[in-house]
C-alpha positions as CSV (number, residue, x, y, z in Angstrom):
1,M,0.0,0.0,0.0
2,F,1.3,3.5,-0.9
3,A,1.6,6.1,1.8
4,E,-1.2,8.2,0.3
5,E,-3.5,5.3,0.3
6,R,-2.7,4.5,4.0
7,K,-3.2,8.2,5.0
8,T,-6.5,8.1,3.3
9,E,-7.7,5.1,5.1
10,I,-6.5,6.6,8.4
11,L,-8.5,9.8,7.7
12,Q,-11.6,7.6,7.0
13,L,-11.2,5.8,10.5
14,V,-10.9,9.1,12.2
15,K,-13.9,10.7,10.4
16,I,-16.2,7.8,11.5
17,G,-15.1,7.8,15.2
18,K,-13.0,4.7,15.3
19,P,-10.3,4.7,18.0
20,V,-7.0,5.5,16.2
21,T,-3.8,4.7,18.0
22,V,-0.3,4.5,16.7
23,T,0.1,0.8,18.0
24,S,-3.2,-0.5,16.2
25,L,-2.6,1.4,13.0
26,S,1.0,0.0,12.9
27,Q,-0.4,-3.5,13.3
28,N,-3.3,-3.0,10.8
29,F,-1.0,-1.6,8.0
30,G,2.1,-3.8,8.7
31,V,4.4,-0.6,9.1
32,S,6.4,0.7,11.8
33,E,5.2,2.9,14.5
34,S,7.5,5.8,13.4
35,T,5.9,5.5,9.9
36,I,2.5,5.9,11.4
37,R,3.7,8.8,13.5
38,R,4.9,10.6,10.3
39,D,1.5,9.9,8.6
40,L,-0.5,11.4,11.5
41,Q,2.0,14.4,11.7
42,E,1.4,15.1,7.9
43,L,-2.4,14.7,8.3
44,E,-2.2,17.1,11.2
45,D,-0.1,19.7,9.4
46,N,-2.7,19.6,6.7
47,G,-5.4,20.5,9.1
48,L,-7.1,17.1,8.6
49,I,-6.8,15.5,12.1
50,Q,-5.8,16.4,15.6
51,R,-3.1,14.4,17.2
52,T,-3.7,13.1,20.7
53,H,-1.4,11.1,23.1
54,G,-0.7,8.0,21.2
55,G,-3.2,8.4,18.4
56,A,-5.5,10.9,16.6
57,I,-9.0,12.4,16.6
58,S,-11.1,14.4,14.1
59,V,-10.4,18.2,13.9
60,Q,-12.5,20.2,16.2
61,T,-13.3,23.4,14.3
62,G,-14.8,25.5,17.1
63,F,-18.1,23.7,17.4
64,E,-19.1,20.9,19.5
65,M,-19.9,17.5,18.1
66,S,-23.5,16.4,18.4
67,F,-24.3,13.8,20.9
68,Q,-25.0,11.1,18.2
69,E,-21.4,11.7,16.9
70,K,-19.9,11.5,20.3
71,E,-21.7,8.3,21.1
72,I,-19.9,6.2,18.5
73,R,-16.5,7.7,19.3
74,F,-14.2,5.5,21.5
75,L,-17.1,3.4,22.5
76,A,-14.8,0.5,23.8
77,E,-12.9,2.9,25.9
78,K,-16.2,4.4,27.3
79,Q,-17.3,0.9,28.1
80,Q,-14.0,0.2,30.0
81,I,-14.6,3.3,32.1
82,A,-18.1,2.4,32.9
83,V,-17.2,-0.9,34.3
84,L,-14.8,0.6,36.8
85,A,-17.3,3.4,37.5
86,A,-20.3,1.3,38.1
87,N,-18.3,-1.1,40.4
88,L,-17.8,1.9,42.8
89,V,-21.4,2.5,43.3
90,Q,-23.1,0.6,46.2
91,D,-26.8,-0.2,46.8
92,G,-28.4,2.6,48.9
93,E,-26.2,5.3,47.5
94,T,-27.3,8.5,45.9
95,V,-25.6,9.1,42.5
96,L,-25.4,12.2,40.2
97,L,-24.8,11.5,36.5
98,D,-23.7,14.4,34.4
99,S,-24.9,14.3,30.8
100,G,-22.6,12.6,28.4
101,T,-21.9,9.5,26.4
102,T,-19.4,8.1,28.9
103,T,-22.0,8.6,31.7
104,L,-24.6,7.1,29.5
105,E,-22.6,3.9,29.5
106,I,-22.3,4.1,33.2
107,A,-26.0,4.3,33.7
108,R,-26.6,1.1,31.6
109,L,-24.4,-0.8,34.1
110,L,-26.2,0.7,37.1
111,R,-29.8,-0.6,36.2
112,S,-29.6,-3.6,38.5
113,K,-28.6,-1.6,41.5
114,K,-30.9,-0.3,44.3
115,I,-29.9,3.4,44.3
116,T,-31.1,7.0,43.7
117,V,-29.9,8.5,40.6
118,A,-30.2,12.2,39.6
119,T,-29.2,13.5,36.1
120,N,-29.6,16.3,33.6
121,S,-29.6,14.0,30.7
122,M,-32.9,12.8,29.2
123,D,-31.1,9.8,27.7
124,I,-29.8,8.6,31.0
125,A,-33.1,9.1,32.8
126,Q,-34.7,6.9,29.9
127,V,-32.1,4.2,30.7
128,F,-33.9,3.8,34.2
129,S,-37.4,4.1,33.0
130,E,-38.2,0.5,33.6
131,E,-36.1,-0.2,36.6
132,T,-38.1,-0.3,39.7
133,G,-35.1,-0.5,41.9
134,V,-33.7,2.8,40.7
135,E,-35.3,6.0,41.8
136,T,-34.7,8.5,39.2
137,L,-34.7,12.3,39.3
138,L,-34.5,14.3,36.0
139,L,-33.2,17.8,36.7
140,G,-35.1,20.6,34.9
141,G,-33.5,23.3,33.0
142,T,-32.8,24.6,29.5
143,L,-32.3,21.9,27.0
144,R,-29.0,22.1,25.0
145,K,-30.2,20.2,21.9
146,N,-26.7,19.5,20.8
147,T,-25.7,17.6,23.9
148,R,-29.2,16.6,25.0
149,S,-28.5,18.1,28.4
150,L,-30.5,20.3,30.8
151,V,-28.5,23.2,32.0
152,G,-29.0,26.8,33.5
153,Y,-30.7,28.5,36.3
154,L,-33.4,25.9,36.9
155,T,-30.9,23.0,36.9
156,N,-28.3,24.9,39.1
157,D,-31.1,26.0,41.7
158,A,-32.2,22.3,42.0
159,L,-28.6,21.2,42.5
160,K,-28.2,23.8,45.4
161,R,-30.7,21.8,47.3
162,M,-29.2,18.3,46.8
163,Y,-26.3,16.3,48.0
164,F,-25.0,13.0,46.6
165,D,-22.7,10.4,47.7
166,K,-21.1,10.3,44.2
167,V,-20.9,12.7,41.3
168,F,-19.8,11.4,37.9
169,L,-18.6,14.3,35.8
170,A,-18.2,14.3,32.1
171,A,-15.5,16.3,30.3
172,N,-14.5,17.6,26.9
173,G,-10.9,18.3,27.8
174,I,-8.6,17.3,30.7
175,D,-5.4,19.3,31.0
176,V,-2.8,19.0,33.9
177,E,-2.4,22.7,34.1
178,F,-5.9,24.1,33.2
179,G,-8.1,21.3,34.6
180,I,-11.5,20.2,33.3
181,T,-13.1,22.1,30.4
182,T,-16.2,22.1,28.2
183,P,-17.0,24.3,25.2
184,N,-20.2,25.9,26.5
185,L,-20.2,28.5,29.4
186,T,-23.7,27.6,30.6
187,E,-22.9,23.8,30.7
188,A,-19.6,24.6,32.5
189,E,-21.5,26.5,35.2
190,T,-23.9,23.7,35.7
191,K,-21.0,21.2,36.1
192,Q,-19.6,23.5,38.8
193,Y,-22.9,23.2,40.7
194,M,-22.8,19.4,40.3
195,L,-19.4,19.3,42.0
196,H,-20.6,21.4,44.9
197,A,-23.4,18.9,45.3
198,G,-21.3,15.9,45.7
199,K,-19.3,14.1,48.5
200,E,-17.0,12.1,46.1
201,K,-16.3,14.0,42.9
202,I,-15.2,11.6,40.0
203,A,-14.3,12.7,36.6
204,V,-14.8,10.1,33.7
205,A,-13.1,10.6,30.3
206,D,-11.5,8.4,27.6
207,N,-7.9,9.1,26.8
208,S,-8.6,11.2,23.6
209,K,-9.7,13.9,26.2
210,L,-6.3,14.1,27.9
211,G,-4.1,17.1,27.0
212,Q,-7.1,18.9,25.4
213,R,-8.6,22.2,26.3
214,S,-12.0,23.5,25.5
215,L,-13.2,27.1,25.9
216,C,-14.7,27.1,29.5
217,R,-13.0,25.9,32.6
218,V,-15.0,23.9,35.0
219,C,-12.5,23.2,37.8
220,G,-8.8,22.1,38.5
221,L,-7.9,18.6,38.7
222,E,-7.2,19.1,42.4
223,D,-10.7,19.9,42.9
224,L,-11.7,16.3,42.1
225,D,-11.3,13.0,44.1
226,L,-10.8,10.6,41.2
227,L,-10.3,10.3,37.5
228,I,-11.6,7.1,35.7
229,T,-10.1,6.6,32.2
230,D,-9.4,3.7,29.9
231,S,-6.3,1.5,29.1
232,G,-5.0,4.0,26.5
233,L,-3.6,6.2,29.3
234,T,0.2,6.4,29.0
235,A,2.5,5.9,31.9
236,T,3.8,9.5,31.6
237,D,0.3,10.9,31.7
238,E,-0.7,8.6,34.6
239,Q,2.3,9.9,36.5
240,Q,1.5,13.6,35.9
241,L,-2.2,13.2,36.6
242,G,-1.4,11.2,39.7
243,S,0.5,14.0,41.2
244,L,-2.9,16.0,41.4
245,L,-5.6,13.2,42.1
246,R,-6.2,9.6,42.3
247,V,-6.4,7.9,38.8
248,M,-8.0,4.6,38.0
249,K,-7.2,3.1,34.6
250,A,-8.8,0.1,32.9
251,T,-6.2,-2.7,32.1
252,H,-8.0,-4.4,29.3
253,A,-10.9,-3.7,26.8
254,S,-14.3,-4.4,28.1
255,G,-15.8,-7.8,27.1
256,E,-12.3,-9.4,26.8
């Protein structure tokens, strides 16, 4: 296969949301990892992809991807995270699930537990609609159609009156210096109210979010108790993040 053909295939994988890592691409195409890194660098130099730690994602051009686009991206990694997160939740606890595709995977694994769940996500609330053991509270607010989340004054006012054993917070970007970020100011404010409403504050994010910054800062990493991520976390990132908060990393893909 010629280099241009290989780069075209890599670009197609990125566009459809497939996890793209240097190691997997090297194995798939039968070339060295250094060759793949050069391919990724050329694609990034041409503005076609955005490189991440150990791989690449599609270019974010100032607007936020839709919920449906996010849902298919890094699905296996999100499922890894969900297994770790769900195992932390005990019967009888109160849990706040932020809106997001990773927290949606967590919700699917919490259906058998006897807990109280509050969320600002209509999709997550729907997950529990038939579960008699889960008391479900859907927070009101202004609907952000792009992310299918309820945010703003009504959501924040409700959160001021609640307190949870565990808060699972989603993020668009996680940076060692800048902290947790998201593209929308109103959503960032609601996430801050979520953190204030929790005893244990847990961020959940796949490895593509690491080293990334979005427009609005939610909090510093030191404001969190735990970060749960997938097996793609590098040893260097784990060491840097571990100096600021506890980190849980999946050791294998879900279902293996």
